C-alpha positions in Angstrom: -66.5 78.7 61.4 -66.8 81.4 58.8 -64.8 81.2 55.6 -61.2 81.9 56.2 -58.7 81.6 53.3 -55.8 80.2 55.3 -57.9 77.8 57.2 -59.5 76.5 54.0 -56.2 76.2 52.2 -54.4 74.4 55.1 -57.3 72.0 55.5 -57.3 71.1 51.8 -53.5 70.8 51.9 -53.7 68.5 54.9 -56.2 66.3 52.9 -53.7 66.1 50.1 -50.9 65.2 52.5 -53.0 62.4 54.0 -53.6 61.0 50.5 -49.9 61.3 49.6 -49.1 59.5 52.9 -51.4 56.6 52.0 -49.7 56.3 48.6 -46.3 56.3 50.2 -47.2 53.7 52.8 -49.4 51.4 50.6 -47.6 51.5 47.3 -44.1 52.6 48.0 -43.7 50.9 51.5 -42.0 54.0 52.8 -42.8 54.5 56.5 -40.3 56.9 58.1 -40.2 60.0 55.8 -43.9 59.6 55.1 -44.7 59.8 58.8 -42.7 63.0 59.1 -44.6 64.5 56.1 -47.9 63.5 57.6 -47.1 65.1 61.0 -45.8 68.4 59.6 -48.3 68.7 56.8 -51.4 68.2 58.9 -50.2 70.3 61.8 -50.1 73.5 59.7 -53.9 73.8 59.7 -54.2 72.6 63.3 -52.0 75.4 64.4 -53.9 78.0 62.4 -57.1 76.8 63.9 -55.6 77.3 67.3 -54.3 80.7 66.2 -57.8 81.6 65.1 -59.0 81.1 68.7 -56.0 82.9 70.3 -56.7 84.9 73.4 -54.2 87.7 72.4 -52.5 89.0 69.3 -49.2 87.7 70.7 -50.6 84.2 71.0 -52.0 84.4 67.5 -48.6 85.4 66.1 -46.9 82.6 68.1 -49.2 79.9 66.7 -49.0 81.3 63.2 -45.2 81.2 63.4 -45.4 77.5 64.5 -47.7 76.9 61.4 -45.1 78.6 59.2 -42.3 76.4 60.6 -44.4 73.3 60.0 -45.1 74.5 56.4 -41.4 75.0 55.7 -40.7 71.5 57.2 -43.4 70.0 55.0 -41.8 71.5 51.9 -38.5 70.0 53.0 -40.0 66.5 53.3 -41.7 66.8 49.9 -38.5 67.9 48.2 -36.6 65.0 49.9 -39.3 62.5 48.9 -39.1 63.7 45.3 -35.3 63.7 45.1 -35.1 60.2 46.7 -37.6 59.0 44.0 -40.3 58.0 46.5 -42.6 60.6 44.8 -42.3 61.0 41.1 -43.1 64.7 40.8 -45.0 66.6 43.5 -44.4 70.1 42.1 -48.1 70.9 42.6 -48.0 69.9 46.3 -44.7 71.8 46.7 -46.2 74.8 45.0 -49.1 74.7 47.4 -46.7 74.5 50.4 -44.9 77.5 49.1 -48.2 79.4 48.6 -49.1 78.6 52.3 -45.7 79.8 53.4 -46.1 83.1 51.5 -49.6 83.6 53.0 -48.5 82.8 56.5 -45.4 85.1 56.2 -47.8 87.9 55.2 -50.2 87.2 58.0 -47.4 87.2 60.6 -45.8 90.4 59.2 -49.1 92.3 59.2 -50.1 91.0 62.6 -46.7 92.1 64.0 -47.2 95.6 62.4 -50.7 95.8 63.9 -49.3 94.8 67.3 -46.8 97.6 67.3 -49.3 100.2 65.9 
């Protein structure tokens, strides 16, 4: 697959989520919230890969919107894990989630504009 900013960013983000999940399970013995984080944090990139192979622009937008929802959910779990003291300070990971949210929002907006053009 050719270089694609959002695919690269979401893949790298998913790797960081997997590493964070391992820390939460192995060191903190936290199993419930960490599983939620793992599921939402890794599905962002998976949905964008599906979107990249969409048959239509509408399908692309739908998959991108799912990825956006997953990114927002991931940010929620990260904030909850920080506030509940399972993670000391994951501001870098939260910032990356916010960056992905901004990029996805922009992709969806421009895709919708192109759809209606």
